[in-house]
C-alpha positions in Angstrom: -136.5 79.1 123.8 -133.8 78.6 121.1 -132.7 81.4 118.9 -134.0 79.7 115.7 -137.4 78.5 117.1 -140.3 80.0 115.1 -142.1 82.9 116.6 -145.4 84.4 115.3 -145.1 88.1 114.4 -148.4 88.6 112.6 -151.9 87.0 112.6 -154.8 87.5 110.2 -157.9 85.7 109.1 -157.2 87.1 105.6 -154.8 84.8 103.8 -153.8 87.5 101.3 -153.0 90.0 104.0 -150.8 87.5 105.8 -149.1 86.6 102.5 -148.3 90.2 101.8 -146.7 90.7 105.3 -144.6 87.6 104.7 -143.5 88.9 101.3 -142.7 92.3 102.7 -140.5 90.7 105.4 -138.8 88.5 102.8 -138.1 91.5 100.6 -136.5 93.2 103.6 -134.2 90.3 104.2 -136.1 88.6 107.1 -136.8 85.0 106.3 -140.5 84.2 107.0 -143.1 81.6 106.4 -146.8 81.3 106.5 -148.2 78.9 109.0 -151.6 77.3 108.4 -151.5 78.5 104.8 -153.2 75.2 103.6 -155.9 75.3 106.2 -159.4 76.1 105.3 -162.5 76.5 107.3 -165.1 78.9 108.2 -167.9 79.3 110.6 -171.3 80.1 109.0 -172.1 83.8 109.1 -168.9 84.6 111.0 -166.5 84.1 108.1 -163.0 82.5 108.2 -162.2 80.5 111.3 -158.5 80.0 110.6 -155.9 82.5 111.7 -153.0 82.6 109.2 -149.7 83.2 111.1 -146.5 84.8 109.7 -143.6 83.1 111.5 -139.9 84.1 111.8 -136.9 82.7 113.7 -136.9 84.0 117.3 -133.6 85.8 116.5 -135.5 87.9 113.8 -138.6 88.6 115.8 -137.6 92.2 116.8 -136.6 93.1 113.3 -139.8 91.7 111.9 -142.0 93.5 114.4 -140.3 96.8 113.7 -140.8 96.4 109.9 -144.4 95.5 110.4 -144.9 98.5 112.7 -143.3 100.9 110.2 -145.6 99.7 107.4 -148.7 100.1 109.6 -147.7 103.7 110.4 -147.8 104.6 106.7 
């Protein structure tokens, strides 16, 4: 794996939750992007079928996971 290959640091079926995590990472100086942000789909009765993924460069994965964990503790 290369240092700049994208790595998933957060998954959610809720687009807005994933977007907030991406924005939080960006605000902390960790470049991130939302993968599958244009995908739509749902399974009747079960809700959204798409997992929105927040991606960062492999070199930023540890920092991103630490920031996410800190926010979850609050």
